[in-house]
C-alpha positions in Angstrom: -14.1 -15.0 11.6 -10.4 -14.3 12.2 -10.4 -11.3 10.0 -13.4 -9.8 11.9 -11.5 -10.2 15.2 -8.4 -8.7 13.7 -10.2 -5.7 12.4 -11.8 -5.2 15.8 -8.4 -5.5 17.5 -6.9 -3.0 15.1 -9.7 -0.5 15.7 -9.1 -0.9 19.5 -5.3 -0.4 19.0 -6.0 2.9 17.2 -7.9 4.3 20.2 -6.2 6.9 22.5 -2.5 7.2 23.0 -0.3 4.4 21.7 1.1 3.8 25.3 -2.4 3.4 26.6 -3.3 1.0 23.8 -0.2 -1.1 24.6 -1.2 -1.3 28.3 -4.8 -2.2 27.4 -3.8 -5.2 25.2 -1.1 -6.3 27.7 -3.8 -6.5 30.4 -6.1 -8.4 28.1 -3.4 -10.9 27.3 -2.2 -11.2 30.9 -5.7 -11.8 32.2 -6.7 -14.1 29.4 -9.7 -12.0 28.5 -10.0 -12.7 24.8 -11.9 -14.8 22.3 -8.8 -15.1 20.1 -5.2 -14.9 21.3 -4.1 -14.3 17.7 -6.3 -11.2 17.5 -5.1 -9.9 20.9 -1.4 -10.3 19.9 -2.1 -8.7 16.6 -3.7 -5.7 18.4 -0.8 -5.5 20.8 1.6 -5.6 17.8 -0.3 -2.8 16.1 -0.3 -0.8 19.3 3.5 -1.2 19.7 3.8 -0.3 16.0 2.0 2.9 16.7 4.3 3.5 19.7 7.3 3.0 17.4 8.4 -0.1 19.2 9.3 -2.0 16.1 11.1 -4.8 17.8 8.3 -5.3 20.3 5.7 -5.3 17.5 7.7 -7.9 15.5 7.9 -10.2 18.6 4.2 -10.2 19.1 3.6 -11.2 15.5 6.2 -13.9 15.8 4.4 -15.2 18.8 1.3 -15.9 16.8 1.0 -19.6 16.1 1.4 -20.6 12.4 0.0 -21.9 10.1 -3.2 -21.9 12.1 -3.4 -18.1 12.0 -3.3 -17.1 8.3 -4.4 -13.6 7.4 -3.4 -10.9 4.9 -3.8 -8.3 7.8 -1.0 -10.0 9.8 1.4 -10.2 6.9 0.6 -6.6 6.0 1.6 -5.4 9.4 4.7 -7.7 9.4 5.8 -6.0 6.2 5.1 -2.5 7.5 7.1 -3.3 10.7 10.1 -4.4 8.6 9.8 -1.2 6.5 9.8 0.9 9.6 12.9 -0.9 10.8 14.7 0.1 7.6 14.5 -3.4 6.1 13.0 -2.4 2.8 14.1 -5.5 1.0 12.6 -7.7 3.8 9.3 -5.8 3.6 9.1 -6.3 -0.1 9.7 -10.0 0.2 7.1 -10.2 2.9 4.6 -8.4 0.6 5.4 -10.5 -2.4 5.0 -13.8 -0.4 1.7 -12.5 1.0 0.4 -11.5 -2.4 1.0 -15.1 -3.6 -1.1 -16.4 -0.7 -3.8 -13.7 -0.9 -3.7 -12.6 -4.6 -7.0 -10.6 -4.5 -6.2 -8.5 -1.4 -6.1 -4.9 -2.4 -4.6 -3.8 0.9 -1.5 -5.9 0.1 -1.3 -4.5 -3.4 -1.4 -1.0 -2.1 1.0 -1.7 0.7 3.5 -3.2 -1.8 3.2 -0.1 -4.0 3.8 2.2 -1.0 6.8 0.1 0.0 8.3 0.4 -3.5 7.7 4.1 -3.3 9.3 4.6 0.1 12.3 2.6 -1.0 12.5 4.7 -4.2 12.2 1.7 -6.5 10.4 3.8 -9.1 10.9 1.6 -12.2 9.6 -1.4 -10.2 6.7 0.7 -8.9 5.7 1.8 -12.4 5.9 -1.7 -13.8 4.0 -3.2 -10.9 1.3 -0.5 -11.3 1.0 -1.3 -15.0 0.7 -5.0 -14.4 -2.0 -4.5 -11.8 -3.9 -2.0 -14.0 -4.4 -4.9 -16.5 -6.7 -6.4 -13.9 -8.0 -3.2 -12.3 -7.9 -0.5 -15.1 -10.1 1.9 -13.2 -8.2 1.8 -9.9 -7.2 5.4 -9.2 -4.6 4.5 -6.6 -2.8 2.3 -9.1 -2.8 5.2 -11.7 -1.3 7.4 -9.0 1.5 4.8 -8.3 2.2 4.7 -12.1 2.4 8.5 -12.2 4.8 8.5 -9.2 6.9 5.8 -10.9 7.3 8.0 -14.0 8.0 11.1 -11.8 10.7 9.2 -9.9 12.4 8.3 -13.2 12.2 11.9 -14.5 9.7 11.0 -17.2 7.6 14.2 -17.0 5.4 13.7 -20.1 4.3 10.2 -19.0 3.9 11.4 -15.4 1.3 13.9 -16.5 -0.2 11.4 -18.9 -0.8 9.0 -16.0 -2.2 11.8 -13.8 -4.6 12.6 -16.6 -6.2 9.2 -16.0 -6.6 10.0 -12.3 -8.5 13.1 -13.1 -10.6 11.4 -15.8 -11.6 8.6 -13.5 -12.7 11.1 -10.9 -14.9 12.8 -13.5 -12.7 15.9 -13.8 -12.3 16.1 -17.6 -11.0 19.6 -17.6 -8.2 18.6 -15.1 -7.4 15.6 -17.3 -7.1 17.8 -20.4 -4.8 20.2 -18.5 -2.6 17.3 -17.4 -2.3 16.1 -21.0 -1.5 19.6 -22.2 1.3 19.8 -19.6 2.5 16.4 -20.9 2.6 17.8 -24.4 4.6 20.9 -23.4 7.1 18.7 -21.5 7.8 16.9 -24.8 10.2 14.4 -23.3 8.4 11.3 -24.4 9.2 9.1 -27.5 7.2 9.2 -30.6 4.8 6.5 -29.4 4.3 8.2 -26.0 3.7 11.6 -27.5 1.2 10.1 -30.0 -0.6 8.4 -27.2 -0.9 11.7 -25.3 -2.2 13.5 -28.4 -4.8 10.8 -29.1 -6.0 10.8 -25.5 -6.3 14.6 -25.5 -8.3 14.5 -28.7 -10.6 11.9 -27.2 -11.2 13.8 -24.0 -11.8 17.1 -25.8 
């Protein structure tokens, strides 16, 4: 499948120095030694991305024929390249469009969360994590995004309330209790939030 070939190309692009990986894929493309041109161009784009050649990486992805080649991996890399180029808004748009086309792809969900974090859109990060947690309530990474969103907004009690769930899901009950106690001491939540913290603390104890 295309995704198999893309994964294989990515693994190859991660080998050795970035400059060596670029030369390797350029030779494959020049000599026509490939089963899929899409996969080779993706591998070359990833190698250029590793080499911090953002413009070169973007050109390789743009050279991939559409819509024949449709993959979440390609769009993920496209978004990451835009983020590396300082185009945070463009990266977020790319991720959102990709998530519509590939709604169950966790790599895109996590990539979008990371992009929101790196662009310091903490309120959006928190709300995005909360919406995704409705579908994936035991996803540790989403709980970490939620905690980061609260932290970025200066909501200390809720930050530690969210971190408590990370510890609880990892089976570290004592750590979860400690986080909830920190949340209580911070005391900057509203009545509903502080009541939630107290109730969860009682439950875990």
